[in-house]
Structures are given as C-alpha cells and as structure tokens.
PDB file of N, CA, C and O in Angstrom:
ATOM      1  N   MET A   1      39.102 -13.938   6.903  1.00  0.00           N
ATOM      2  CA  MET A   1      39.131 -15.402   7.595  1.00  0.00           C
ATOM      3  C   MET A   1      37.726 -15.847   7.927  1.00  0.00           C
ATOM      4  O   MET A   1      37.406 -17.035   7.908  1.00  0.00           O
ATOM      5  N   PHE A   2      36.803 -14.762   8.264  1.00  0.00           N
ATOM      6  CA  PHE A   2      35.351 -15.193   8.552  1.00  0.00           C
ATOM      7  C   PHE A   2      34.535 -14.792   7.473  1.00  0.00           C
ATOM      8  O   PHE A   2      34.271 -13.620   7.207  1.00  0.00           O
ATOM      9  N   SER A   3      34.064 -15.976   6.736  1.00  0.00           N
ATOM     10  CA  SER A   3      33.149 -15.419   5.648  1.00  0.00           C
ATOM     11  C   SER A   3      31.777 -15.115   5.755  1.00  0.00           C
ATOM     12  O   SER A   3      31.107 -14.866   4.753  1.00  0.00           O
ATOM     13  N   GLY A   4      31.207 -15.118   7.141  1.00  0.00           N
ATOM     14  CA  GLY A   4      29.704 -14.933   7.130  1.00  0.00           C
ATOM     15  C   GLY A   4      28.679 -16.155   6.837  1.00  0.00           C
ATOM     16  O   GLY A   4      27.473 -16.070   7.070  1.00  0.00           O
ATOM     17  N   ALA A   5      29.278 -17.241   6.327  1.00  0.00           N
ATOM     18  CA  ALA A   5      28.250 -18.451   5.922  1.00  0.00           C
ATOM     19  C   ALA A   5      28.483 -19.258   7.318  1.00  0.00           C
ATOM     20  O   ALA A   5      29.514 -19.303   7.989  1.00  0.00           O
ATOM     21  N   MET A   6      27.300 -19.844   7.545  1.00  0.00           N
ATOM     22  CA  MET A   6      27.566 -20.811   8.634  1.00  0.00           C
ATOM     23  C   MET A   6      27.785 -22.250   8.161  1.00  0.00           C
ATOM     24  O   MET A   6      27.276 -22.636   7.109  1.00  0.00           O
ATOM     25  N   SER A   7      28.475 -22.978   8.864  1.00  0.00           N
ATOM     26  CA  SER A   7      28.926 -24.505   8.227  1.00  0.00           C
ATOM     27  C   SER A   7      28.030 -25.441   8.696  1.00  0.00           C
ATOM     28  O   SER A   7      27.431 -24.985   9.670  1.00  0.00           O
ATOM     29  N   PRO A   8      27.702 -26.516   8.421  1.00  0.00           N
ATOM     30  CA  PRO A   8      26.702 -27.403   8.927  1.00  0.00           C
ATOM     31  C   PRO A   8      26.890 -27.817  10.313  1.00  0.00           C
ATOM     32  O   PRO A   8      25.933 -28.160  11.006  1.00  0.00           O
ATOM     33  N   THR A   9      28.054 -27.798  10.727  1.00  0.00           N
ATOM     34  CA  THR A   9      28.292 -27.893  12.224  1.00  0.00           C
ATOM     35  C   THR A   9      27.827 -27.009  12.903  1.00  0.00           C
ATOM     36  O   THR A   9      27.245 -27.455  13.891  1.00  0.00           O
ATOM     37  N   HIS A  10      27.821 -25.830  12.808  1.00  0.00           N
ATOM     38  CA  HIS A  10      27.218 -24.454  13.383  1.00  0.00           C
ATOM     39  C   HIS A  10      25.826 -24.592  13.261  1.00  0.00           C
ATOM     40  O   HIS A  10      25.185 -24.289  14.268  1.00  0.00           O
ATOM     41  N   TRP A  11      25.095 -25.037  12.115  1.00  0.00           N
ATOM     42  CA  TRP A  11      23.614 -25.194  12.103  1.00  0.00           C
ATOM     43  C   TRP A  11      23.325 -26.274  13.133  1.00  0.00           C
ATOM     44  O   TRP A  11      22.405 -26.128  13.939  1.00  0.00           O
ATOM     45  N   LEU A  12      24.141 -27.421  13.119  1.00  0.00           N
ATOM     46  CA  LEU A  12      23.847 -28.563  14.259  1.00  0.00           C
ATOM     47  C   LEU A  12      23.787 -28.121  15.743  1.00  0.00           C
ATOM     48  O   LEU A  12      23.124 -28.559  16.683  1.00  0.00           O
ATOM     49  N   LEU A  13      24.686 -27.119  15.656  1.00  0.00           N
ATOM     50  CA  LEU A  13      24.848 -26.675  17.200  1.00  0.00           C
ATOM     51  C   LEU A  13      23.706 -25.740  17.754  1.00  0.00           C
ATOM     52  O   LEU A  13      23.160 -25.748  18.857  1.00  0.00           O
ATOM     53  N   VAL A  14      23.511 -24.935  16.663  1.00  0.00           N
ATOM     54  CA  VAL A  14      22.294 -24.101  16.703  1.00  0.00           C
ATOM     55  C   VAL A  14      20.883 -24.691  16.890  1.00  0.00           C
ATOM     56  O   VAL A  14      19.980 -24.051  17.429  1.00  0.00           O
ATOM     57  N   LEU A  15      20.744 -25.903  16.432  1.00  0.00           N
ATOM     58  CA  LEU A  15      19.486 -26.730  16.464  1.00  0.00           C
ATOM     59  C   LEU A  15      19.536 -27.353  17.634  1.00  0.00           C
ATOM     60  O   LEU A  15      18.535 -27.396  18.350  1.00  0.00           O
ATOM     61  N   LEU A  16      20.782 -27.960  18.018  1.00  0.00           N
ATOM     62  CA  LEU A  16      20.874 -28.525  19.647  1.00  0.00           C
ATOM     63  C   LEU A  16      20.648 -27.682  20.690  1.00  0.00           C
ATOM     64  O   LEU A  16      20.303 -28.128  21.784  1.00  0.00           O
ATOM     65  N   VAL A  17      20.813 -26.410  20.473  1.00  0.00           N
ATOM     66  CA  VAL A  17      20.510 -25.516  21.652  1.00  0.00           C
ATOM     67  C   VAL A  17      19.043 -25.161  21.778  1.00  0.00           C
ATOM     68  O   VAL A  17      18.446 -24.913  22.826  1.00  0.00           O
ATOM     69  N   LEU A  18      18.530 -25.176  20.489  1.00  0.00           N
ATOM     70  CA  LEU A  18      16.811 -24.928  20.493  1.00  0.00           C
ATOM     71  C   LEU A  18      16.488 -25.797  21.010  1.00  0.00           C
ATOM     72  O   LEU A  18      15.802 -25.511  21.991  1.00  0.00           O
ATOM     73  N   VAL A  19      16.693 -27.242  20.794  1.00  0.00           N
ATOM     74  CA  VAL A  19      16.017 -28.309  21.492  1.00  0.00           C
ATOM     75  C   VAL A  19      16.352 -28.479  22.861  1.00  0.00           C
ATOM     76  O   VAL A  19      15.571 -29.190  23.494  1.00  0.00           O
ATOM     77  N   VAL A  20      17.343 -27.992  23.489  1.00  0.00           N
ATOM     78  CA  VAL A  20      17.968 -28.095  24.759  1.00  0.00           C
ATOM     79  C   VAL A  20      16.951 -26.867  25.517  1.00  0.00           C
ATOM     80  O   VAL A  20      16.356 -27.111  26.567  1.00  0.00           O
ATOM     81  N   LEU A  21      16.869 -25.682  24.892  1.00  0.00           N
ATOM     82  CA  LEU A  21      16.006 -24.536  25.375  1.00  0.00           C
ATOM     83  C   LEU A  21      14.385 -24.726  25.386  1.00  0.00           C
ATOM     84  O   LEU A  21      13.671 -24.238  26.262  1.00  0.00           O
ATOM     85  N   PHE A  22      13.912 -25.489  24.309  1.00  0.00           N
ATOM     86  CA  PHE A  22      12.527 -25.273  23.991  1.00  0.00           C
ATOM     87  C   PHE A  22      11.745 -26.822  24.241  1.00  0.00           C
ATOM     88  O   PHE A  22      10.612 -26.985  24.695  1.00  0.00           O
ATOM     89  N   GLY A  23      12.484 -27.633  23.903  1.00  0.00           N
ATOM     90  CA  GLY A  23      12.167 -29.074  24.104  1.00  0.00           C
ATOM     91  C   GLY A  23      11.708 -29.685  22.469  1.00  0.00           C
ATOM     92  O   GLY A  23      11.273 -28.917  21.612  1.00  0.00           O
ATOM     93  N   ALA A  24      11.848 -30.830  22.285  1.00  0.00           N
ATOM     94  CA  ALA A  24      11.433 -31.347  20.958  1.00  0.00           C
ATOM     95  C   ALA A  24      10.045 -31.299  20.996  1.00  0.00           C
ATOM     96  O   ALA A  24       9.550 -31.368  19.870  1.00  0.00           O
ATOM     97  N   LYS A  25       9.343 -31.217  21.799  1.00  0.00           N
ATOM     98  CA  LYS A  25       7.728 -31.194  21.560  1.00  0.00           C
ATOM     99  C   LYS A  25       7.214 -29.630  21.066  1.00  0.00           C
ATOM    100  O   LYS A  25       6.293 -29.464  20.266  1.00  0.00           O
ATOM    101  N   LYS A  26       7.918 -28.628  21.642  1.00  0.00           N
ATOM    102  CA  LYS A  26       7.592 -27.320  21.256  1.00  0.00           C
ATOM    103  C   LYS A  26       8.125 -26.808  19.872  1.00  0.00           C
ATOM    104  O   LYS A  26       7.492 -25.919  19.301  1.00  0.00           O
ATOM    105  N   LEU A  27       9.192 -27.297  19.343  1.00  0.00           N
ATOM    106  CA  LEU A  27       9.804 -26.773  18.139  1.00  0.00           C
ATOM    107  C   LEU A  27       8.607 -27.060  17.094  1.00  0.00           C
ATOM    108  O   LEU A  27       8.068 -26.104  16.537  1.00  0.00           O
ATOM    109  N   PRO A  28       8.225 -28.290  16.852  1.00  0.00           N
ATOM    110  CA  PRO A  28       7.059 -28.259  15.743  1.00  0.00           C
ATOM    111  C   PRO A  28       5.882 -27.063  15.819  1.00  0.00           C
ATOM    112  O   PRO A  28       5.544 -26.280  14.931  1.00  0.00           O
ATOM    113  N   GLU A  29       5.396 -27.193  17.138  1.00  0.00           N
ATOM    114  CA  GLU A  29       4.421 -26.171  17.471  1.00  0.00           C
ATOM    115  C   GLU A  29       4.488 -24.628  16.711  1.00  0.00           C
ATOM    116  O   GLU A  29       3.752 -23.928  16.016  1.00  0.00           O
ATOM    117  N   ALA A  30       5.887 -24.568  17.319  1.00  0.00           N
ATOM    118  CA  ALA A  30       6.620 -23.137  17.105  1.00  0.00           C
ATOM    119  C   ALA A  30       6.850 -22.750  15.522  1.00  0.00           C
ATOM    120  O   ALA A  30       6.753 -21.606  15.079  1.00  0.00           O
ATOM    121  N   ALA A  31       7.131 -23.774  14.854  1.00  0.00           N
ATOM    122  CA  ALA A  31       7.509 -23.527  13.377  1.00  0.00           C
ATOM    123  C   ALA A  31       5.988 -23.441  12.716  1.00  0.00           C
ATOM    124  O   ALA A  31       5.785 -22.556  11.885  1.00  0.00           O
ATOM    125  N   ARG A  32       4.997 -24.284  13.048  1.00  0.00           N
ATOM    126  CA  ARG A  32       3.399 -24.299  12.654  1.00  0.00           C
ATOM    127  C   ARG A  32       2.922 -22.883  12.855  1.00  0.00           C
ATOM    128  O   ARG A  32       2.352 -22.284  11.944  1.00  0.00           O
ATOM    129  N   GLY A  33       3.189 -22.238  14.256  1.00  0.00           N
ATOM    130  CA  GLY A  33       2.529 -20.889  14.387  1.00  0.00           C
ATOM    131  C   GLY A  33       3.386 -19.949  13.415  1.00  0.00           C
ATOM    132  O   GLY A  33       2.868 -19.002  12.823  1.00  0.00           O
ATOM    133  N   LEU A  34       4.793 -20.298  13.292  1.00  0.00           N
ATOM    134  CA  LEU A  34       5.623 -19.113  12.386  1.00  0.00           C
ATOM    135  C   LEU A  34       5.115 -19.150  10.966  1.00  0.00           C
ATOM    136  O   LEU A  34       5.001 -18.150  10.256  1.00  0.00           O
ATOM    137  N   GLY A  35       4.811 -20.421  10.601  1.00  0.00           N
ATOM    138  CA  GLY A  35       4.161 -20.632   9.056  1.00  0.00           C
ATOM    139  C   GLY A  35       2.629 -20.026   9.044  1.00  0.00           C
ATOM    140  O   GLY A  35       2.126 -19.445   8.082  1.00  0.00           O
ATOM    141  N   ARG A  36       2.019 -20.270  10.254  1.00  0.00           N
ATOM    142  CA  ARG A  36       0.651 -19.594   9.992  1.00  0.00           C
ATOM    143  C   ARG A  36       0.858 -18.036   9.871  1.00  0.00           C
ATOM    144  O   ARG A  36       0.388 -17.416   8.917  1.00  0.00           O
ATOM    145  N   SER A  37       1.532 -17.468  10.809  1.00  0.00           N
ATOM    146  CA  SER A  37       1.514 -15.960  10.865  1.00  0.00           C
ATOM    147  C   SER A  37       2.267 -15.476   9.640  1.00  0.00           C
ATOM    148  O   SER A  37       1.953 -14.322   9.350  1.00  0.00           O
ATOM    149  N   ALA A  38       3.242 -16.066   8.773  1.00  0.00           N
ATOM    150  CA  ALA A  38       3.723 -15.751   7.689  1.00  0.00           C
ATOM    151  C   ALA A  38       2.689 -15.773   6.323  1.00  0.00           C
ATOM    152  O   ALA A  38       2.659 -14.969   5.391  1.00  0.00           O
ATOM    153  N   ARG A  39       1.884 -16.944   6.543  1.00  0.00           N
ATOM    154  CA  ARG A  39       0.727 -16.933   5.468  1.00  0.00           C
ATOM    155  C   ARG A  39      -0.368 -15.809   5.675  1.00  0.00           C
ATOM    156  O   ARG A  39      -0.880 -15.264   4.697  1.00  0.00           O
ATOM    157  N   ILE A  40      -0.753 -15.435   7.125  1.00  0.00           N
ATOM    158  CA  ILE A  40      -1.536 -14.502   7.338  1.00  0.00           C
ATOM    159  C   ILE A  40      -1.051 -13.025   6.801  1.00  0.00           C
ATOM    160  O   ILE A  40      -1.797 -12.191   6.289  1.00  0.00           O
ATOM    161  N   LEU A  41       0.475 -12.872   7.045  1.00  0.00           N
ATOM    162  CA  LEU A  41       0.802 -11.637   6.694  1.00  0.00           C
ATOM    163  C   LEU A  41       0.870 -11.601   5.241  1.00  0.00           C
ATOM    164  O   LEU A  41       0.538 -10.533   4.727  1.00  0.00           O
ATOM    165  N   LYS A  42       1.211 -12.491   4.519  1.00  0.00           N
ATOM    166  CA  LYS A  42       1.474 -12.419   3.381  1.00  0.00           C
ATOM    167  C   LYS A  42      -0.155 -12.385   2.493  1.00  0.00           C
ATOM    168  O   LYS A  42      -0.131 -12.072   1.303  1.00  0.00           O
ATOM    169  N   SER A  43      -1.202 -12.647   3.014  1.00  0.00           N
ATOM    170  CA  SER A  43      -2.510 -12.540   2.661  1.00  0.00           C
ATOM    171  C   SER A  43      -3.031 -11.099   2.907  1.00  0.00           C
ATOM    172  O   SER A  43      -3.793 -10.573   2.096  1.00  0.00           O
ATOM    173  N   GLU A  44      -2.628 -10.485   3.995  1.00  0.00           N
ATOM    174  CA  GLU A  44      -2.994  -9.288   4.311  1.00  0.00           C
ATOM    175  C   GLU A  44      -2.142  -8.476   3.382  1.00  0.00           C
ATOM    176  O   GLU A  44      -2.803  -7.736   2.654  1.00  0.00           O
ATOM    177  N   VAL A  45      -0.745  -8.421   3.209  1.00  0.00           N
ATOM    178  CA  VAL A  45      -0.217  -7.663   2.288  1.00  0.00           C
ATOM    179  C   VAL A  45      -0.748  -7.519   0.688  1.00  0.00           C
ATOM    180  O   VAL A  45      -0.837  -6.496   0.008  1.00  0.00           O
ATOM    181  N   SER A  46      -1.063  -8.894   0.344  1.00  0.00           N
ATOM    182  CA  SER A  46      -1.906  -8.975  -1.126  1.00  0.00           C
ATOM    183  C   SER A  46      -3.031  -8.417  -0.917  1.00  0.00           C
ATOM    184  O   SER A  46      -3.301  -7.668  -1.855  1.00  0.00           O
ATOM    185  N   GLY A  47      -3.966  -8.435   0.030  1.00  0.00           N
ATOM    186  CA  GLY A  47      -5.150  -7.694   0.217  1.00  0.00           C
ATOM    187  C   GLY A  47      -4.874  -6.090  -0.021  1.00  0.00           C
ATOM    188  O   GLY A  47      -5.502  -5.377  -0.804  1.00  0.00           O
ATOM    189  N   LEU A  48      -4.041  -5.781   0.636  1.00  0.00           N
ATOM    190  CA  LEU A  48      -3.674  -4.293   0.602  1.00  0.00           C
ATOM    191  C   LEU A  48      -3.125  -3.868  -0.782  1.00  0.00           C
ATOM    192  O   LEU A  48      -3.296  -2.710  -1.163  1.00  0.00           O
ATOM    193  N   HIS A  49      -2.502  -4.730  -1.506  1.00  0.00           N
ATOM    194  CA  HIS A  49      -2.300  -4.347  -2.797  1.00  0.00           C
ATOM    195  C   HIS A  49      -3.443  -4.319  -3.959  1.00  0.00           C
ATOM    196  O   HIS A  49      -3.406  -3.640  -4.985  1.00  0.00           O
ATOM    197  N   GLU A  50      -4.381  -5.143  -3.587  1.00  0.00           N
ATOM    198  CA  GLU A  50      -5.663  -5.353  -4.296  1.00  0.00           C
ATOM    199  C   GLU A  50      -6.783  -3.990  -3.943  1.00  0.00           C
ATOM    200  O   GLU A  50      -7.596  -3.436  -4.683  1.00  0.00           O
ATOM    201  N   ASP A  51      -6.488  -3.783  -2.746  1.00  0.00           N
ATOM    202  CA  ASP A  51      -7.425  -2.697  -2.312  1.00  0.00           C
ATOM    203  C   ASP A  51      -6.876  -1.281  -3.136  1.00  0.00           C
ATOM    204  O   ASP A  51      -7.582  -0.380  -3.588  1.00  0.00           O
ATOM    205  N   ASP A  52      -5.547  -1.385  -3.168  1.00  0.00           N
ATOM    206  CA  ASP A  52      -4.993  -0.275  -3.831  1.00  0.00           C
ATOM    207  C   ASP A  52      -5.188  -0.068  -5.199  1.00  0.00           C
ATOM    208  O   ASP A  52      -5.241   1.078  -5.644  1.00  0.00           O
ATOM    209  N   ALA A  53      -5.303  -1.063  -5.922  1.00  0.00           N
ATOM    210  CA  ALA A  53      -5.390  -1.384  -7.250  1.00  0.00           C
ATOM    211  C   ALA A  53      -7.096  -0.960  -7.770  1.00  0.00           C
ATOM    212  O   ALA A  53      -7.418  -0.319  -8.771  1.00  0.00           O
ATOM    213  N   LYS A  54      -7.963  -1.546  -6.749  1.00  0.00           N
ATOM    214  CA  LYS A  54      -9.197  -1.066  -7.004  1.00  0.00           C
ATOM    215  C   LYS A  54      -9.960   0.154  -6.532  1.00  0.00           C
ATOM    216  O   LYS A  54     -11.150   0.400  -6.730  1.00  0.00           O
ATOM    217  N   LYS A  55      -8.979   0.948  -5.806  1.00  0.00           N
ATOM    218  CA  LYS A  55      -9.260   2.388  -5.532  1.00  0.00           C
ATOM    219  C   LYS A  55      -9.188   3.250  -6.638  1.00  0.00           C
ATOM    220  O   LYS A  55      -8.222   3.390  -7.389  1.00  0.00           O
ATOM    221  N   PRO A  56     -10.733   4.059  -6.710  1.00  0.00           N
ATOM    222  CA  PRO A  56     -10.654   4.896  -7.948  1.00  0.00           C
ATOM    223  C   PRO A  56      -9.699   6.123  -7.792  1.00  0.00           C
ATOM    224  O   PRO A  56      -9.225   6.256  -6.664  1.00  0.00           O
ATOM    225  N   GLU A  57      -9.373   6.952  -8.644  1.00  0.00           N
ATOM    226  CA  GLU A  57      -8.470   8.163  -8.383  1.00  0.00           C
ATOM    227  C   GLU A  57      -9.465   9.216  -8.171  1.00  0.00           C
ATOM    228  O   GLU A  57     -10.440   9.409  -8.897  1.00  0.00           O
ATOM    229  N   THR A  58      -9.144   9.896  -7.102  1.00  0.00           N
ATOM    230  CA  THR A  58     -10.143  10.832  -6.808  1.00  0.00           C
ATOM    231  C   THR A  58      -9.471  12.228  -7.031  1.00  0.00           C
ATOM    232  O   THR A  58      -8.259  12.400  -6.898  1.00  0.00           O
ATOM    233  N   LYS A  59     -10.329  13.182  -7.369  1.00  0.00           N
ATOM    234  CA  LYS A  59      -9.729  14.572  -7.893  1.00  0.00           C
ATOM    235  C   LYS A  59     -10.066  15.623  -6.585  1.00  0.00           C
ATOM    236  O   LYS A  59     -11.121  15.625  -5.950  1.00  0.00           O
ATOM    237  N   PRO A  60      -9.068  16.381  -6.386  1.00  0.00           N
ATOM    238  CA  PRO A  60      -9.467  17.259  -5.156  1.00  0.00           C
ATOM    239  C   PRO A  60     -10.596  18.183  -5.457  1.00  0.00           C
ATOM    240  O   PRO A  60     -10.658  18.710  -6.568  1.00  0.00           O
ATOM    241  N   ILE A  61     -11.531  18.427  -4.502  1.00  0.00           N
ATOM    242  CA  ILE A  61     -12.426  19.072  -4.319  1.00  0.00           C
ATOM    243  C   ILE A  61     -11.971  20.768  -4.909  1.00  0.00           C
ATOM    244  O   ILE A  61     -10.943  21.243  -4.425  1.00  0.00           O
ATOM    245  N   GLU A  62     -12.628  21.473  -5.765  1.00  0.00           N
ATOM    246  CA  GLU A  62     -12.171  22.763  -6.051  1.00  0.00           C
ATOM    247  C   GLU A  62     -13.121  23.526  -5.516  1.00  0.00           C
ATOM    248  O   GLU A  62     -14.320  23.328  -5.718  1.00  0.00           O
ATOM    249  N   SER A  63     -12.532  24.707  -4.599  1.00  0.00           N
ATOM    250  CA  SER A  63     -13.371  25.508  -3.956  1.00  0.00           C
ATOM    251  C   SER A  63     -13.806  26.758  -4.988  1.00  0.00           C
ATOM    252  O   SER A  63     -13.013  27.267  -5.779  1.00  0.00           O
ATOM    253  N   LYS A  64     -14.738  27.025  -4.888  1.00  0.00           N
ATOM    254  CA  LYS A  64     -15.579  28.309  -5.563  1.00  0.00           C
ATOM    255  C   LYS A  64     -15.434  29.456  -4.760  1.00  0.00           C
ATOM    256  O   LYS A  64     -15.822  29.453  -3.592  1.00  0.00           O
ATOM    257  N   PRO A  65     -14.859  30.527  -5.336  1.00  0.00           N
ATOM    258  CA  PRO A  65     -15.008  31.791  -4.657  1.00  0.00           C
ATOM    259  C   PRO A  65     -16.290  32.225  -4.329  1.00  0.00           C
ATOM    260  O   PRO A  65     -17.197  32.366  -5.150  1.00  0.00           O
ATOM    261  N   SER A  66     -16.388  32.480  -2.884  1.00  0.00           N
ATOM    262  CA  SER A  66     -17.453  33.293  -2.640  1.00  0.00           C
ATOM    263  C   SER A  66     -18.004  34.718  -2.987  1.00  0.00           C
ATOM    264  O   SER A  66     -17.186  35.604  -3.238  1.00  0.00           O
ATOM    265  N   ALA A  67     -19.132  34.943  -3.011  1.00  0.00           N
ATOM    266  CA  ALA A  67     -19.556  36.182  -3.437  1.00  0.00           C
ATOM    267  C   ALA A  67     -19.660  37.261  -2.392  1.00  0.00           C
ATOM    268  O   ALA A  67     -19.969  38.428  -2.637  1.00  0.00           O
ATOM    269  N   GLU A  68     -19.322  36.677  -0.986  1.00  0.00           N
ATOM    270  CA  GLU A  68     -19.375  37.502   0.258  1.00  0.00           C
ATOM    271  C   GLU A  68     -18.154  38.380   0.430  1.00  0.00           C
ATOM    272  O   GLU A  68     -18.165  39.441   1.054  1.00  0.00           O
ATOM    273  N   ALA A  69     -17.274  37.943  -0.074  1.00  0.00           N
ATOM    274  CA  ALA A  69     -15.766  38.768   0.284  1.00  0.00           C
ATOM    275  C   ALA A  69     -15.910  39.860  -0.445  1.00  0.00           C
ATOM    276  O   ALA A  69     -15.026  40.716  -0.456  1.00  0.00           O
TER     277      ALA A  69
END
C-alpha cells in the first residue's frame, strides 16, 4: 500500500510546515548556506583526490643489519 514516494500533496505539506517553523525570510538564507556548504565540501573532496594523485609512491626504508649484534 505504501510505495515510499511522496506525492505533490505531501511535498506541499512539508513546505508549509517549514515556512511556519522558520518563516519565509529564513528559508532562502538556509538554502544559500546549504548550497555554500555543499560547494565547499565538493571542493575539499576534489582537493583530496588531487593530493592523492600527486603523492609520489614511497618505498619503505630497509634497515641494514648492524655489525654490533
């Protein structure tokens, strides 16, 4: 019976509740903040991928047997 998808009526109700809770002025500010955060996260993740691609492969340092043993 329940398909998991929200109908347009459900989305309208959710939007109405958000407007009542936060006010019409705060919603665009919150959306801008969320978009800014998503862009920052995306740029940081791509920066990490670039750093991994630039990192040279390092070989483990082999220890030489000491003559003292």
